C-alpha positions as CSV (number, residue, x, y, z in Angstrom):
1,M,0.0,0.0,0.0
2,T,2.7,2.5,1.0
3,R,4.7,1.7,-2.1
4,A,1.6,2.4,-4.2
5,I,1.2,5.8,-2.5
6,L,4.8,6.6,-3.3
7,A,4.5,5.4,-6.9
8,V,1.3,7.4,-7.5
9,S,2.8,10.6,-6.0
10,V,6.0,10.3,-8.1
11,V,4.0,9.6,-11.3
12,L,1.6,12.4,-10.7
13,A,4.4,14.9,-9.8
14,S,6.3,14.0,-13.0
15,T,3.3,14.4,-15.3
16,L,1.6,17.6,-14.1
17,P,1.7,20.8,-16.1
18,V,4.2,23.4,-15.0
19,H,1.4,25.7,-13.8
20,A,0.5,23.2,-11.1
21,D,3.3,24.2,-8.7
22,E,1.2,23.8,-5.6
23,V,0.2,20.3,-6.6
24,T,3.8,19.4,-7.2
25,E,4.8,20.9,-3.8
26,V,2.0,18.9,-2.0
27,L,3.0,15.7,-3.8
28,T,6.7,16.3,-2.8
29,S,5.5,16.8,0.8
30,A,3.5,13.5,0.6
31,T,6.6,11.7,-0.7
32,E,8.7,13.2,2.1
33,A,6.2,12.2,4.8
34,Y,6.1,8.7,3.3
35,T,9.9,8.5,3.4
36,D,9.8,9.6,7.1
37,G,7.3,7.0,7.9
38,D,4.5,9.5,8.6
39,Y,1.9,7.6,6.5
40,R,-1.1,9.4,8.0
41,Y,0.3,12.8,6.8
42,A,1.3,11.3,3.5
43,L,-2.3,10.2,2.9
44,E,-3.6,13.7,4.0
45,E,-1.2,15.3,1.5
46,L,-2.3,12.9,-1.3
47,S,-5.9,13.7,-0.5
48,Y,-5.2,17.5,-0.7
49,A,-3.3,17.0,-4.0
50,Q,-6.3,15.2,-5.4
51,Q,-8.5,18.1,-4.4
52,L,-6.2,20.5,-6.1
53,I,-6.1,18.4,-9.3
54,N,-9.9,18.2,-9.3
55,E,-10.0,22.0,-9.0
56,L,-7.8,22.2,-12.1
57,R,-10.0,19.8,-14.0
58,Q,-13.1,21.7,-12.9
59,S,-11.6,25.0,-14.3
60,Q,-10.8,23.2,-17.5
61,L,-14.4,22.0,-17.9
62,E,-15.8,25.5,-17.0
63,S,-13.8,27.0,-19.8
64,F,-16.0,25.1,-22.3
65,L,-19.2,26.7,-21.0
66,P,-20.0,29.3,-23.7
67,D,-20.4,33.0,-23.0
68,A,-24.0,34.3,-22.9
69,P,-25.5,35.1,-26.3
70,A,-26.0,38.8,-27.1
71,D,-28.7,40.3,-24.8
72,W,-28.6,37.3,-22.5
73,T,-27.0,36.7,-19.1
74,R,-25.1,33.7,-17.9
75,Q,-25.1,32.6,-14.2
76,D,-22.7,29.9,-13.3
77,G,-24.6,27.0,-11.7
78,Q,-23.6,24.2,-9.4
79,T,-20.4,22.3,-9.8
80,Y,-19.6,18.9,-8.2
81,S,-17.0,16.3,-8.1
82,Q,-17.6,13.0,-6.4
83,P,-16.0,9.6,-6.7
84,G,-18.2,7.4,-8.9
85,A,-20.4,10.3,-10.0
86,G,-17.8,12.2,-12.0
87,M,-17.5,15.9,-12.2
88,S,-20.1,18.5,-13.5
89,V,-20.1,22.2,-14.3
90,S,-23.2,24.1,-15.4
91,A,-24.6,27.5,-16.2
92,V,-28.1,29.1,-16.5
93,Y,-28.6,31.4,-19.5
94,R,-31.4,34.0,-19.4
95,G,-32.8,36.1,-22.2
96,S,-36.0,37.9,-23.3
97,N,-37.2,34.7,-25.0
98,G,-36.7,32.4,-22.1
99,Q,-33.9,30.6,-20.4
100,F,-31.9,27.3,-20.7
101,N,-29.5,25.3,-18.6
102,L,-26.3,23.9,-19.9
103,A,-24.2,21.2,-18.1
104,I,-21.0,19.4,-19.0
105,M,-20.4,16.2,-17.0
106,L,-17.1,14.4,-17.0
107,D,-17.0,10.7,-16.3
108,S,-20.7,10.7,-15.4
109,P,-22.6,7.4,-15.1
110,Q,-25.2,9.2,-17.3
111,A,-22.9,8.8,-20.3
112,A,-23.7,5.1,-20.7
113,Q,-27.4,5.6,-20.3
114,I,-27.5,8.4,-22.9
115,S,-25.2,6.4,-25.3
116,S,-27.7,3.5,-25.0
117,M,-30.6,5.8,-25.8
118,L,-28.7,7.3,-28.8
119,A,-28.1,3.8,-30.1
120,N,-31.7,2.9,-29.8
121,A,-33.4,6.3,-30.5
122,A,-35.8,4.7,-33.0
123,S,-37.3,2.6,-30.3
124,L,-37.9,5.6,-28.0
125,G,-40.6,7.0,-30.2
126,G,-42.6,10.1,-29.4
127,Q,-40.9,13.4,-30.0
128,T,-37.4,12.0,-29.5
129,K,-35.1,12.4,-32.4
130,I,-31.4,12.5,-33.2
131,V,-29.7,15.8,-34.2
132,R,-26.1,16.3,-35.1
133,V,-23.7,19.0,-33.9
134,G,-20.6,18.5,-36.0
135,R,-19.8,14.8,-35.9
136,T,-21.6,14.3,-32.5
137,K,-25.1,12.9,-32.2
138,F,-27.4,14.4,-29.7
139,L,-30.7,13.1,-28.4
140,D,-33.3,15.7,-28.8
141,Q,-36.3,15.2,-26.5
142,G,-38.1,18.5,-27.1
143,H,-36.9,20.8,-24.4
144,Q,-33.8,18.7,-23.5
145,V,-30.8,17.9,-25.7
146,S,-28.1,15.4,-24.6
147,G,-25.0,14.1,-26.2
148,V,-22.0,12.0,-25.3
149,I,-18.5,13.1,-26.3
150,D,-15.7,10.4,-26.3
151,G,-18.0,7.9,-24.5
152,R,-17.4,9.7,-21.2
153,I,-18.4,13.4,-21.4
154,V,-22.1,14.4,-21.3
155,V,-23.2,17.7,-22.7
156,Q,-26.8,18.4,-21.7
157,A,-29.0,21.4,-22.2
158,S,-32.6,22.0,-21.4
159,G,-34.9,25.0,-21.5
160,S,-37.5,27.0,-23.3
161,D,-35.5,28.7,-26.0
162,K,-34.5,25.8,-28.3
163,T,-32.7,28.0,-30.8
164,A,-30.5,29.7,-28.2
165,L,-29.9,26.3,-26.6
166,M,-28.7,24.7,-29.8
167,D,-26.6,27.7,-30.7
168,A,-24.8,27.4,-27.3
169,I,-24.1,23.7,-27.9
170,E,-22.9,24.4,-31.4
171,S,-20.4,27.0,-30.0
172,I,-18.7,24.4,-27.8
173,D,-15.5,23.0,-29.3
174,L,-16.6,19.4,-28.9
175,R,-13.3,18.0,-30.3
176,A,-11.3,19.9,-27.8
177,L,-13.7,18.8,-25.1
178,A,-13.0,15.2,-25.9
179,D,-9.3,15.8,-24.9
180,V,-10.2,16.8,-21.3
181,Q,-8.7,14.5,-18.9
């Protein structure tokens, strides 16, 4: 177990971008604590490093939320990061014609469910249809549109102004989003 902690901290420290100085310092501290036999503190430092890395990932995801369209406002919504539930960022957009919510979810369990629905959209019937944004298929269920990028990233928008909602989705660089780790 302790060798695994040391190995993880060394690998993470060697692969982080240069701007992650605090993460590198915390991982170095965890390695030093491990070397000194202070396993409890080493685990605390690794936990803190994980928190910092999640904050970097969250910022990375937030950068994909589009600006508000002209004459609209954007209010950042809830963000979360939980083991097993992935990470999510969202925003609420309000304009004279209504509002819509846009969420981007990384490593979400919903990705598999939406992928299955996309694969079997014909059997869903009703007002459900497939729309494309670039090379990505989205499930259009009337006031909610959902797509899966790279099999693990969900882009989901819902609201009353379908045109603005679709314009916002189309403004996201979906290919670059697929590269988010």
